[in-house]
PyMOL Python script that loads the backbone (N, CA, C, O; Angstrom):
from pymol import cmd

cmd.read_pdbstr("""\
ATOM      1  N   MET A   1      11.342 -16.370  -2.945  1.00  0.00           N
ATOM      2  CA  MET A   1      11.066 -15.365  -2.904  1.00  0.00           C
ATOM      3  C   MET A   1       9.966 -14.454  -4.182  1.00  0.00           C
ATOM      4  O   MET A   1       8.916 -13.851  -3.960  1.00  0.00           O
ATOM      5  N   LYS A   2      10.544 -14.614  -5.239  1.00  0.00           N
ATOM      6  CA  LYS A   2      10.432 -14.355  -6.318  1.00  0.00           C
ATOM      7  C   LYS A   2       9.137 -14.669  -6.888  1.00  0.00           C
ATOM      8  O   LYS A   2       8.633 -14.034  -7.815  1.00  0.00           O
ATOM      9  N   LYS A   3       8.635 -15.622  -6.334  1.00  0.00           N
ATOM     10  CA  LYS A   3       7.292 -16.277  -7.264  1.00  0.00           C
ATOM     11  C   LYS A   3       5.976 -16.224  -6.116  1.00  0.00           C
ATOM     12  O   LYS A   3       4.924 -16.836  -5.933  1.00  0.00           O
ATOM     13  N   TYR A   4       6.679 -15.182  -5.528  1.00  0.00           N
ATOM     14  CA  TYR A   4       5.470 -15.071  -3.719  1.00  0.00           C
ATOM     15  C   TYR A   4       4.933 -13.555  -4.180  1.00  0.00           C
ATOM     16  O   TYR A   4       3.825 -13.050  -3.997  1.00  0.00           O
ATOM     17  N   LEU A   5       5.819 -13.148  -4.677  1.00  0.00           N
ATOM     18  CA  LEU A   5       6.011 -11.326  -4.794  1.00  0.00           C
ATOM     19  C   LEU A   5       4.687 -10.885  -5.267  1.00  0.00           C
ATOM     20  O   LEU A   5       4.346  -9.778  -4.848  1.00  0.00           O
ATOM     21  N   LYS A   6       3.833 -11.521  -6.072  1.00  0.00           N
ATOM     22  CA  LYS A   6       2.913 -10.882  -6.535  1.00  0.00           C
ATOM     23  C   LYS A   6       1.342 -11.278  -5.900  1.00  0.00           C
ATOM     24  O   LYS A   6       0.213 -10.917  -6.233  1.00  0.00           O
ATOM     25  N   GLY A   7       1.834 -12.168  -4.858  1.00  0.00           N
ATOM     26  CA  GLY A   7       0.659 -12.601  -4.046  1.00  0.00           C
ATOM     27  C   GLY A   7       0.517 -11.834  -2.478  1.00  0.00           C
ATOM     28  O   GLY A   7      -0.499 -11.406  -1.930  1.00  0.00           O
ATOM     29  N   ILE A   8       1.905 -11.843  -2.010  1.00  0.00           N
ATOM     30  CA  ILE A   8       2.267 -10.838  -1.363  1.00  0.00           C
ATOM     31  C   ILE A   8       1.520  -9.701  -1.413  1.00  0.00           C
ATOM     32  O   ILE A   8       0.595  -9.492  -0.629  1.00  0.00           O
ATOM     33  N   GLU A   9       1.918  -8.799  -2.451  1.00  0.00           N
ATOM     34  CA  GLU A   9       1.270  -7.806  -3.454  1.00  0.00           C
ATOM     35  C   GLU A   9      -0.706  -7.717  -3.245  1.00  0.00           C
ATOM     36  O   GLU A   9      -1.185  -6.616  -2.973  1.00  0.00           O
ATOM     37  N   ILE A  10      -1.296  -8.484  -3.346  1.00  0.00           N
ATOM     38  CA  ILE A  10      -1.736  -8.267  -3.703  1.00  0.00           C
ATOM     39  C   ILE A  10      -3.320  -8.528  -2.624  1.00  0.00           C
ATOM     40  O   ILE A  10      -4.537  -8.366  -2.714  1.00  0.00           O
ATOM     41  N   SER A  11      -2.076  -9.128  -1.432  1.00  0.00           N
ATOM     42  CA  SER A  11      -2.766  -9.603  -0.101  1.00  0.00           C
ATOM     43  C   SER A  11      -2.991  -8.248   0.435  1.00  0.00           C
ATOM     44  O   SER A  11      -4.098  -7.778   0.698  1.00  0.00           O
ATOM     45  N   GLY A  12      -1.664  -7.558   0.599  1.00  0.00           N
ATOM     46  CA  GLY A  12      -1.578  -6.586   1.188  1.00  0.00           C
ATOM     47  C   GLY A  12      -2.734  -4.963   0.780  1.00  0.00           C
ATOM     48  O   GLY A  12      -3.394  -4.005   1.185  1.00  0.00           O
ATOM     49  N   VAL A  13      -2.202  -5.777  -0.341  1.00  0.00           N
ATOM     50  CA  VAL A  13      -3.605  -4.432  -1.056  1.00  0.00           C
ATOM     51  C   VAL A  13      -5.183  -4.851  -0.447  1.00  0.00           C
ATOM     52  O   VAL A  13      -6.025  -3.959  -0.344  1.00  0.00           O
ATOM     53  N   ILE A  14      -5.505  -6.260  -0.058  1.00  0.00           N
ATOM     54  CA  ILE A  14      -6.485  -6.288  -0.046  1.00  0.00           C
ATOM     55  C   ILE A  14      -6.821  -6.398   1.130  1.00  0.00           C
ATOM     56  O   ILE A  14      -8.037  -6.565   1.234  1.00  0.00           O
ATOM     57  N   LEU A  15      -6.044  -6.369   2.491  1.00  0.00           N
ATOM     58  CA  LEU A  15      -6.005  -6.323   3.682  1.00  0.00           C
ATOM     59  C   LEU A  15      -6.213  -4.899   3.970  1.00  0.00           C
ATOM     60  O   LEU A  15      -6.952  -4.434   4.838  1.00  0.00           O
ATOM     61  N   MET A  16      -5.261  -4.082   2.900  1.00  0.00           N
ATOM     62  CA  MET A  16      -4.871  -2.087   3.185  1.00  0.00           C
ATOM     63  C   MET A  16      -6.542  -1.917   3.460  1.00  0.00           C
ATOM     64  O   MET A  16      -7.131  -1.605   4.495  1.00  0.00           O
ATOM     65  N   LEU A  17      -7.171  -2.321   1.820  1.00  0.00           N
ATOM     66  CA  LEU A  17      -8.582  -2.235   1.271  1.00  0.00           C
ATOM     67  C   LEU A  17      -9.472  -2.356   2.591  1.00  0.00           C
ATOM     68  O   LEU A  17     -10.220  -1.581   3.186  1.00  0.00           O
ATOM     69  N   ILE A  18      -9.055  -3.679   2.781  1.00  0.00           N
ATOM     70  CA  ILE A  18     -10.323  -3.840   4.235  1.00  0.00           C
ATOM     71  C   ILE A  18     -10.661  -3.377   5.353  1.00  0.00           C
ATOM     72  O   ILE A  18     -11.784  -3.158   5.807  1.00  0.00           O
ATOM     73  N   GLY A  19      -9.391  -3.196   5.903  1.00  0.00           N
ATOM     74  CA  GLY A  19      -8.939  -2.280   7.049  1.00  0.00           C
ATOM     75  C   GLY A  19      -9.203  -0.606   7.403  1.00  0.00           C
ATOM     76  O   GLY A  19      -9.386   0.113   8.385  1.00  0.00           O
ATOM     77  N   CYS A  20      -9.091  -0.501   5.921  1.00  0.00           N
ATOM     78  CA  CYS A  20      -9.413   1.062   5.553  1.00  0.00           C
ATOM     79  C   CYS A  20     -11.226   1.177   5.623  1.00  0.00           C
ATOM     80  O   CYS A  20     -11.844   2.027   6.264  1.00  0.00           O
ATOM     81  N   ILE A  21     -11.519   0.642   5.212  1.00  0.00           N
ATOM     82  CA  ILE A  21     -13.219   0.336   5.173  1.00  0.00           C
ATOM     83  C   ILE A  21     -13.927   0.258   6.297  1.00  0.00           C
ATOM     84  O   ILE A  21     -14.796   1.012   6.734  1.00  0.00           O
ATOM     85  N   GLY A  22     -13.220  -1.281   6.968  1.00  0.00           N
ATOM     86  CA  GLY A  22     -13.627  -1.510   8.202  1.00  0.00           C
ATOM     87  C   GLY A  22     -14.054  -0.101   9.278  1.00  0.00           C
ATOM     88  O   GLY A  22     -15.056   0.313   9.862  1.00  0.00           O
ATOM     89  N   HIS A  23     -12.148   0.423   9.045  1.00  0.00           N
ATOM     90  CA  HIS A  23     -12.458   1.494  10.649  1.00  0.00           C
ATOM     91  C   HIS A  23     -13.215   2.729   9.782  1.00  0.00           C
ATOM     92  O   HIS A  23     -13.847   3.536  10.464  1.00  0.00           O
ATOM     93  N   ARG A  24     -13.182   2.989   7.852  1.00  0.00           N
ATOM     94  CA  ARG A  24     -13.711   4.064   8.436  1.00  0.00           C
ATOM     95  C   ARG A  24     -15.287   4.333   8.475  1.00  0.00           C
ATOM     96  O   ARG A  24     -15.902   5.319   8.882  1.00  0.00           O
ATOM     97  N   PHE A  25     -15.814   2.928   7.824  1.00  0.00           N
ATOM     98  CA  PHE A  25     -17.566   3.666   8.022  1.00  0.00           C
ATOM     99  C   PHE A  25     -17.595   2.068   8.823  1.00  0.00           C
ATOM    100  O   PHE A  25     -17.596   1.404   7.786  1.00  0.00           O
ATOM    101  N   MET A  26     -17.610   1.424   9.510  1.00  0.00           N
ATOM    102  CA  MET A  26     -17.965   0.228  10.139  1.00  0.00           C
ATOM    103  C   MET A  26     -17.110   0.751  11.572  1.00  0.00           C
ATOM    104  O   MET A  26     -17.305   0.115  12.608  1.00  0.00           O
ATOM    105  N   HIS A  27     -16.573   1.418  11.574  1.00  0.00           N
ATOM    106  CA  HIS A  27     -15.670   1.311  13.060  1.00  0.00           C
ATOM    107  C   HIS A  27     -15.464   0.459  13.919  1.00  0.00           C
ATOM    108  O   HIS A  27     -15.896   0.324  15.063  1.00  0.00           O
ATOM    109  N   TYR A  28     -14.664  -0.207  13.209  1.00  0.00           N
ATOM    110  CA  TYR A  28     -14.220  -2.270  14.097  1.00  0.00           C
ATOM    111  C   TYR A  28     -12.945  -0.886  14.610  1.00  0.00           C
ATOM    112  O   TYR A  28     -12.456   0.181  14.239  1.00  0.00           O
ATOM    113  N   SER A  29     -12.936  -1.750  15.541  1.00  0.00           N
ATOM    114  CA  SER A  29     -11.219  -1.633  16.632  1.00  0.00           C
ATOM    115  C   SER A  29     -10.420  -1.808  15.594  1.00  0.00           C
ATOM    116  O   SER A  29      -9.650  -1.078  14.970  1.00  0.00           O
ATOM    117  N   TRP A  30     -10.823  -3.161  15.511  1.00  0.00           N
ATOM    118  CA  TRP A  30      -9.617  -4.462  15.490  1.00  0.00           C
ATOM    119  C   TRP A  30      -9.204  -3.632  13.658  1.00  0.00           C
ATOM    120  O   TRP A  30      -8.176  -4.037  13.116  1.00  0.00           O
ATOM    121  N   ALA A  31      -9.968  -2.671  12.988  1.00  0.00           N
ATOM    122  CA  ALA A  31      -9.945  -2.915  11.259  1.00  0.00           C
ATOM    123  C   ALA A  31      -8.133  -1.950  11.119  1.00  0.00           C
ATOM    124  O   ALA A  31      -7.316  -1.985  10.200  1.00  0.00           O
ATOM    125  N   ILE A  32      -8.102  -1.387  12.110  1.00  0.00           N
ATOM    126  CA  ILE A  32      -6.433  -0.489  11.644  1.00  0.00           C
ATOM    127  C   ILE A  32      -5.265  -1.798  11.701  1.00  0.00           C
ATOM    128  O   ILE A  32      -4.218  -1.987  11.082  1.00  0.00           O
ATOM    129  N   TRP A  33      -5.963  -2.551  12.711  1.00  0.00           N
ATOM    130  CA  TRP A  33      -4.347  -3.452  12.460  1.00  0.00           C
ATOM    131  C   TRP A  33      -4.506  -4.262  11.417  1.00  0.00           C
ATOM    132  O   TRP A  33      -3.529  -4.650  10.778  1.00  0.00           O
ATOM    133  N   VAL A  34      -5.603  -4.577  11.148  1.00  0.00           N
ATOM    134  CA  VAL A  34      -5.601  -5.355   9.803  1.00  0.00           C
ATOM    135  C   VAL A  34      -4.964  -4.639   8.485  1.00  0.00           C
ATOM    136  O   VAL A  34      -4.275  -5.167   7.612  1.00  0.00           O
ATOM    137  N   CYS A  35      -5.443  -3.129   8.604  1.00  0.00           N
ATOM    138  CA  CYS A  35      -4.751  -1.885   7.374  1.00  0.00           C
ATOM    139  C   CYS A  35      -3.411  -2.140   7.624  1.00  0.00           C
ATOM    140  O   CYS A  35      -2.896  -2.517   6.571  1.00  0.00           O
ATOM    141  N   ILE A  36      -2.535  -2.105   8.616  1.00  0.00           N
ATOM    142  CA  ILE A  36      -1.107  -2.171   9.403  1.00  0.00           C
ATOM    143  C   ILE A  36      -0.828  -3.134   9.025  1.00  0.00           C
ATOM    144  O   ILE A  36       0.313  -3.134   8.563  1.00  0.00           O
ATOM    145  N   VAL A  37      -1.556  -4.463   8.953  1.00  0.00           N
ATOM    146  CA  VAL A  37      -0.549  -6.030   8.762  1.00  0.00           C
ATOM    147  C   VAL A  37      -0.209  -5.334   7.091  1.00  0.00           C
ATOM    148  O   VAL A  37       0.983  -5.312   6.785  1.00  0.00           O
ATOM    149  N   GLY A  38      -0.995  -4.908   6.280  1.00  0.00           N
ATOM    150  CA  GLY A  38      -1.710  -4.982   4.547  1.00  0.00           C
ATOM    151  C   GLY A  38      -0.649  -4.211   4.360  1.00  0.00           C
ATOM    152  O   GLY A  38       0.081  -4.536   3.424  1.00  0.00           O
ATOM    153  N   LEU A  39      -0.322  -3.171   5.060  1.00  0.00           N
ATOM    154  CA  LEU A  39       1.181  -2.328   4.702  1.00  0.00           C
ATOM    155  C   LEU A  39       2.019  -2.991   4.843  1.00  0.00           C
ATOM    156  O   LEU A  39       2.968  -2.904   4.064  1.00  0.00           O
ATOM    157  N   ALA A  40       2.030  -3.942   5.902  1.00  0.00           N
ATOM    158  CA  ALA A  40       3.556  -4.141   6.081  1.00  0.00           C
ATOM    159  C   ALA A  40       4.136  -4.786   5.280  1.00  0.00           C
ATOM    160  O   ALA A  40       5.351  -4.736   5.091  1.00  0.00           O
ATOM    161  N   LEU A  41       2.923  -5.858   4.380  1.00  0.00           N
ATOM    162  CA  LEU A  41       3.279  -6.959   3.254  1.00  0.00           C
ATOM    163  C   LEU A  41       3.340  -6.189   2.052  1.00  0.00           C
ATOM    164  O   LEU A  41       4.201  -6.591   1.269  1.00  0.00           O
ATOM    165  N   PHE A  42       2.532  -4.978   1.595  1.00  0.00           N
ATOM    166  CA  PHE A  42       2.922  -4.490   0.556  1.00  0.00           C
ATOM    167  C   PHE A  42       3.877  -3.767   0.569  1.00  0.00           C
ATOM    168  O   PHE A  42       4.217  -3.410  -0.559  1.00  0.00           O
ATOM    169  N   LEU A  43       4.985  -3.062   2.081  1.00  0.00           N
ATOM    170  CA  LEU A  43       5.871  -2.532   2.227  1.00  0.00           C
ATOM    171  C   LEU A  43       7.175  -4.083   1.855  1.00  0.00           C
ATOM    172  O   LEU A  43       8.159  -3.935   1.131  1.00  0.00           O
ATOM    173  N   ILE A  44       6.943  -4.935   2.301  1.00  0.00           N
ATOM    174  CA  ILE A  44       7.973  -5.893   1.869  1.00  0.00           C
ATOM    175  C   ILE A  44       8.447  -6.064   0.577  1.00  0.00           C
ATOM    176  O   ILE A  44       9.616  -6.230   0.228  1.00  0.00           O
ATOM    177  N   GLN A  45       7.193  -5.997  -0.280  1.00  0.00           N
ATOM    178  CA  GLN A  45       7.206  -5.879  -1.412  1.00  0.00           C
ATOM    179  C   GLN A  45       8.314  -5.211  -2.318  1.00  0.00           C
ATOM    180  O   GLN A  45       9.225  -5.600  -3.050  1.00  0.00           O
ATOM    181  N   VAL A  46       7.608  -3.632  -1.769  1.00  0.00           N
ATOM    182  CA  VAL A  46       8.572  -2.867  -2.093  1.00  0.00           C
ATOM    183  C   VAL A  46      10.073  -2.906  -2.436  1.00  0.00           C
ATOM    184  O   VAL A  46      10.788  -2.756  -3.427  1.00  0.00           O
ATOM    185  N   VAL A  47      10.200  -3.199  -1.054  1.00  0.00           N
ATOM    186  CA  VAL A  47      11.559  -2.927  -0.397  1.00  0.00           C
ATOM    187  C   VAL A  47      12.237  -3.877  -0.969  1.00  0.00           C
ATOM    188  O   VAL A  47      13.426  -3.651  -1.195  1.00  0.00           O
ATOM    189  N   TYR A  48      11.796  -4.873  -1.261  1.00  0.00           N
ATOM    190  CA  TYR A  48      12.661  -6.202  -1.930  1.00  0.00           C
ATOM    191  C   TYR A  48      12.694  -5.703  -3.412  1.00  0.00           C
ATOM    192  O   TYR A  48      13.684  -5.164  -3.907  1.00  0.00           O
ATOM    193  N   LYS A  49      11.586  -5.918  -4.036  1.00  0.00           N
ATOM    194  CA  LYS A  49      11.785  -4.568  -5.730  1.00  0.00           C
ATOM    195  C   LYS A  49      13.108  -3.368  -5.567  1.00  0.00           C
ATOM    196  O   LYS A  49      13.909  -2.995  -6.425  1.00  0.00           O
ATOM    197  N   ALA A  50      12.972  -2.960  -4.148  1.00  0.00           N
ATOM    198  CA  ALA A  50      14.047  -1.383  -4.888  1.00  0.00           C
ATOM    199  C   ALA A  50      15.001  -2.390  -4.324  1.00  0.00           C
ATOM    200  O   ALA A  50      15.920  -1.631  -4.019  1.00  0.00           O
ATOM    201  N   PHE A  51      15.438  -3.688  -3.951  1.00  0.00           N
ATOM    202  CA  PHE A  51      17.022  -3.497  -3.698  1.00  0.00           C
ATOM    203  C   PHE A  51      17.222  -4.696  -4.449  1.00  0.00           C
ATOM    204  O   PHE A  51      17.999  -5.535  -3.992  1.00  0.00           O
ATOM    205  N   ASN A  52      16.392  -4.989  -5.992  1.00  0.00           N
ATOM    206  CA  ASN A  52      16.576  -6.027  -7.621  1.00  0.00           C
ATOM    207  C   ASN A  52      15.671  -4.465  -7.759  1.00  0.00           C
ATOM    208  O   ASN A  52      14.488  -4.358  -7.435  1.00  0.00           O
ATOM    209  N   TRP A  53      16.372  -3.527  -8.212  1.00  0.00           N
ATOM    210  CA  TRP A  53      16.123  -2.331  -8.915  1.00  0.00           C
ATOM    211  C   TRP A  53      15.957  -3.196 -10.611  1.00  0.00           C
ATOM    212  O   TRP A  53      14.793  -3.373 -10.970  1.00  0.00           O
ATOM    213  N   LYS A  54      16.889  -3.610 -11.410  1.00  0.00           N
ATOM    214  CA  LYS A  54      16.940  -3.556 -12.327  1.00  0.00           C
ATOM    215  C   LYS A  54      16.270  -4.769 -12.948  1.00  0.00           C
ATOM    216  O   LYS A  54      15.934  -4.906 -14.125  1.00  0.00           O
ATOM    217  N   GLU A  55      16.127  -5.684 -11.872  1.00  0.00           N
ATOM    218  CA  GLU A  55      14.533  -6.770 -12.410  1.00  0.00           C
ATOM    219  C   GLU A  55      13.585  -6.132 -12.575  1.00  0.00           C
ATOM    220  O   GLU A  55      12.816  -6.441 -13.485  1.00  0.00           O
ATOM    221  N   TYR A  56      13.279  -4.819 -11.591  1.00  0.00           N
ATOM    222  CA  TYR A  56      12.214  -4.882 -10.978  1.00  0.00           C
ATOM    223  C   TYR A  56      11.891  -3.067 -12.077  1.00  0.00           C
ATOM    224  O   TYR A  56      11.022  -2.311 -11.645  1.00  0.00           O
ATOM    225  N   ALA A  57      12.527  -2.744 -13.114  1.00  0.00           N
ATOM    226  CA  ALA A  57      12.130  -1.253 -12.704  1.00  0.00           C
ATOM    227  C   ALA A  57      11.029  -0.643 -13.508  1.00  0.00           C
ATOM    228  O   ALA A  57      10.822   0.569 -13.457  1.00  0.00           O
ATOM    229  N   LYS A  58      10.384  -1.373 -14.177  1.00  0.00           N
ATOM    230  CA  LYS A  58       8.891  -1.330 -14.310  1.00  0.00           C
ATOM    231  C   LYS A  58       8.005  -1.421 -12.895  1.00  0.00           C
ATOM    232  O   LYS A  58       6.991  -0.735 -13.024  1.00  0.00           O
ATOM    233  N   ASP A  59       8.050  -1.800 -12.118  1.00  0.00           N
ATOM    234  CA  ASP A  59       7.362  -2.247 -11.199  1.00  0.00           C
ATOM    235  C   ASP A  59       7.679  -0.671 -10.507  1.00  0.00           C
ATOM    236  O   ASP A  59       6.893   0.269 -10.620  1.00  0.00           O
ATOM    237  N   ASN A  60       9.065  -0.599  -9.738  1.00  0.00           N
ATOM    238  CA  ASN A  60       8.711   0.588  -9.321  1.00  0.00           C
ATOM    239  C   ASN A  60       9.258   1.528  -9.510  1.00  0.00           C
ATOM    240  O   ASN A  60       9.948   2.126  -8.684  1.00  0.00           O
ATOM    241  N   SER A  61       8.936   2.026 -11.306  1.00  0.00           N
ATOM    242  CA  SER A  61       9.011   3.530 -11.529  1.00  0.00           C
ATOM    243  C   SER A  61       7.186   3.540 -11.167  1.00  0.00           C
ATOM    244  O   SER A  61       6.677   4.563 -10.709  1.00  0.00           O
ATOM    245  N   GLN A  62       6.309   2.227 -11.455  1.00  0.00           N
ATOM    246  CA  GLN A  62       4.381   2.186 -11.458  1.00  0.00           C
ATOM    247  C   GLN A  62       4.542   2.338  -9.569  1.00  0.00           C
ATOM    248  O   GLN A  62       3.589   2.727  -8.893  1.00  0.00           O
ATOM    249  N   ASN A  63       5.294   2.127  -9.226  1.00  0.00           N
ATOM    250  CA  ASN A  63       5.138   2.444  -7.671  1.00  0.00           C
ATOM    251  C   ASN A  63       5.267   3.668  -6.760  1.00  0.00           C
ATOM    252  O   ASN A  63       4.754   4.014  -5.696  1.00  0.00           O
ATOM    253  N   ILE A  64       6.402   4.316  -7.840  1.00  0.00           N
ATOM    254  CA  ILE A  64       7.001   5.631  -7.710  1.00  0.00           C
ATOM    255  C   ILE A  64       5.712   6.304  -7.732  1.00  0.00           C
ATOM    256  O   ILE A  64       4.987   6.546  -6.768  1.00  0.00           O
ATOM    257  N   ILE A  65       5.458   6.665  -9.372  1.00  0.00           N
ATOM    258  CA  ILE A  65       4.259   7.211  -9.540  1.00  0.00           C
ATOM    259  C   ILE A  65       2.908   7.536  -8.866  1.00  0.00           C
ATOM    260  O   ILE A  65       2.330   8.598  -8.633  1.00  0.00           O
ATOM    261  N   GLY A  66       2.528   5.869  -8.571  1.00  0.00           N
ATOM    262  CA  GLY A  66       0.895   5.644  -6.955  1.00  0.00           C
ATOM    263  C   GLY A  66       1.255   6.574  -5.981  1.00  0.00           C
ATOM    264  O   GLY A  66       0.442   7.338  -5.459  1.00  0.00           O
ATOM    265  N   MET A  67       2.301   6.542  -5.750  1.00  0.00           N
ATOM    266  CA  MET A  67       2.944   6.687  -4.238  1.00  0.00           C
ATOM    267  C   MET A  67       2.809   8.194  -4.251  1.00  0.00           C
ATOM    268  O   MET A  67       2.094   8.788  -3.445  1.00  0.00           O
ATOM    269  N   LEU A  68       3.766   9.000  -5.520  1.00  0.00           N
ATOM    270  CA  LEU A  68       3.585  10.311  -5.521  1.00  0.00           C
ATOM    271  C   LEU A  68       2.275  11.026  -5.963  1.00  0.00           C
ATOM    272  O   LEU A  68       2.031  12.228  -5.857  1.00  0.00           O
ATOM    273  N   ALA A  69       1.056   9.528  -6.755  1.00  0.00           N
ATOM    274  CA  ALA A  69      -0.915  10.568  -6.790  1.00  0.00           C
ATOM    275  C   ALA A  69      -1.082  10.389  -5.545  1.00  0.00           C
ATOM    276  O   ALA A  69      -1.394  11.457  -5.019  1.00  0.00           O
ATOM    277  N   VAL A  70      -1.021   9.522  -4.799  1.00  0.00           N
ATOM    278  CA  VAL A  70      -1.664   9.647  -3.167  1.00  0.00           C
ATOM    279  C   VAL A  70      -1.211  10.613  -2.484  1.00  0.00           C
ATOM    280  O   VAL A  70      -2.114  11.317  -2.031  1.00  0.00           O
ATOM    281  N   ILE A  71       0.463  11.140  -2.059  1.00  0.00           N
ATOM    282  CA  ILE A  71       0.594  11.830  -1.631  1.00  0.00           C
ATOM    283  C   ILE A  71       0.514  13.226  -1.985  1.00  0.00           C
ATOM    284  O   ILE A  71       0.740  14.216  -1.290  1.00  0.00           O
ATOM    285  N   ILE A  72       0.037  13.100  -3.573  1.00  0.00           N
ATOM    286  CA  ILE A  72      -0.799  14.486  -3.473  1.00  0.00           C
ATOM    287  C   ILE A  72      -1.756  14.887  -3.804  1.00  0.00           C
ATOM    288  O   ILE A  72      -1.873  15.973  -4.372  1.00  0.00           O
ATOM    289  N   MET A  73      -3.163  13.718  -3.396  1.00  0.00           N
ATOM    290  CA  MET A  73      -4.206  13.371  -3.521  1.00  0.00           C
ATOM    291  C   MET A  73      -4.493  13.705  -2.059  1.00  0.00           C
ATOM    292  O   MET A  73      -5.581  14.249  -1.873  1.00  0.00           O
ATOM    293  N   LEU A  74      -3.554  13.435  -0.734  1.00  0.00           N
ATOM    294  CA  LEU A  74      -4.018  13.711   0.341  1.00  0.00           C
ATOM    295  C   LEU A  74      -3.966  15.175   0.522  1.00  0.00           C
ATOM    296  O   LEU A  74      -4.953  15.727   1.007  1.00  0.00           O
ATOM    297  N   PHE A  75      -2.883  15.899   0.175  1.00  0.00           N
ATOM    298  CA  PHE A  75      -2.081  16.724   0.693  1.00  0.00           C
ATOM    299  C   PHE A  75      -3.580  17.902  -0.650  1.00  0.00           C
ATOM    300  O   PHE A  75      -3.885  19.074  -0.428  1.00  0.00           O
ATOM    301  N   ILE A  76      -3.974  17.298  -1.486  1.00  0.00           N
ATOM    302  CA  ILE A  76      -5.148  18.200  -1.654  1.00  0.00           C
ATOM    303  C   ILE A  76      -6.322  18.151  -0.570  1.00  0.00           C
ATOM    304  O   ILE A  76      -6.762  19.239  -0.198  1.00  0.00           O
ATOM    305  N   ILE A  77      -6.836  17.047  -0.061  1.00  0.00           N
ATOM    306  CA  ILE A  77      -7.743  16.289   0.726  1.00  0.00           C
ATOM    307  C   ILE A  77      -7.869  17.110   1.774  1.00  0.00           C
ATOM    308  O   ILE A  77      -8.909  17.502   2.304  1.00  0.00           O
ATOM    309  N   MET A  78      -5.774  17.564   2.288  1.00  0.00           N
ATOM    310  CA  MET A  78      -6.045  17.963   3.751  1.00  0.00           C
ATOM    311  C   MET A  78      -6.184  19.794   3.033  1.00  0.00           C
ATOM    312  O   MET A  78      -7.044  20.427   3.644  1.00  0.00           O
ATOM    313  N   LEU A  79      -5.696  20.362   2.248  1.00  0.00           N
ATOM    314  CA  LEU A  79      -6.044  22.012   1.969  1.00  0.00           C
ATOM    315  C   LEU A  79      -7.555  21.745   2.057  1.00  0.00           C
ATOM    316  O   LEU A  79      -8.136  22.477   2.859  1.00  0.00           O
ATOM    317  N   LEU A  80      -8.323  20.838   1.392  1.00  0.00           N
ATOM    318  CA  LEU A  80      -9.631  21.133   1.562  1.00  0.00           C
ATOM    319  C   LEU A  80     -10.790  20.788   2.805  1.00  0.00           C
ATOM    320  O   LEU A  80     -12.002  20.969   2.924  1.00  0.00           O
ATOM    321  N   LYS A  81     -10.030  20.368   3.399  1.00  0.00           N
ATOM    322  CA  LYS A  81     -10.517  19.933   4.937  1.00  0.00           C
ATOM    323  C   LYS A  81     -10.706  21.555   5.604  1.00  0.00           C
ATOM    324  O   LYS A  81     -11.623  21.991   6.299  1.00  0.00           O
ATOM    325  N   ARG A  82      -9.116  22.436   4.958  1.00  0.00           N
ATOM    326  CA  ARG A  82      -9.472  23.422   6.117  1.00  0.00           C
ATOM    327  C   ARG A  82     -10.255  24.859   5.983  1.00  0.00           C
ATOM    328  O   ARG A  82     -10.472  25.539   6.986  1.00  0.00           O
TER     329      ARG A  82
END
""", "prot")
cmd.dss("prot")
cmd.show_as("cartoon", "prot")
cmd.util.cbc("prot")
cmd.orient("prot")
């Protein structure tokens, strides 16, 4: 599993990007499923790294900071849309 983590992460991010762009700008109905599959792949590698915290401490801290940044951006967007 360890040797496939980077491929799973990159595949998940690319699929999320394709799904979000396809759904938002091109209004494809299947794009939301592509985004969900990408999110699931990304979640798999995050959970694996969380269970092996000592080995992936740097990656885990980067993931936490990234997720907090996304959450803060979502709150700002929600406040601006009011």
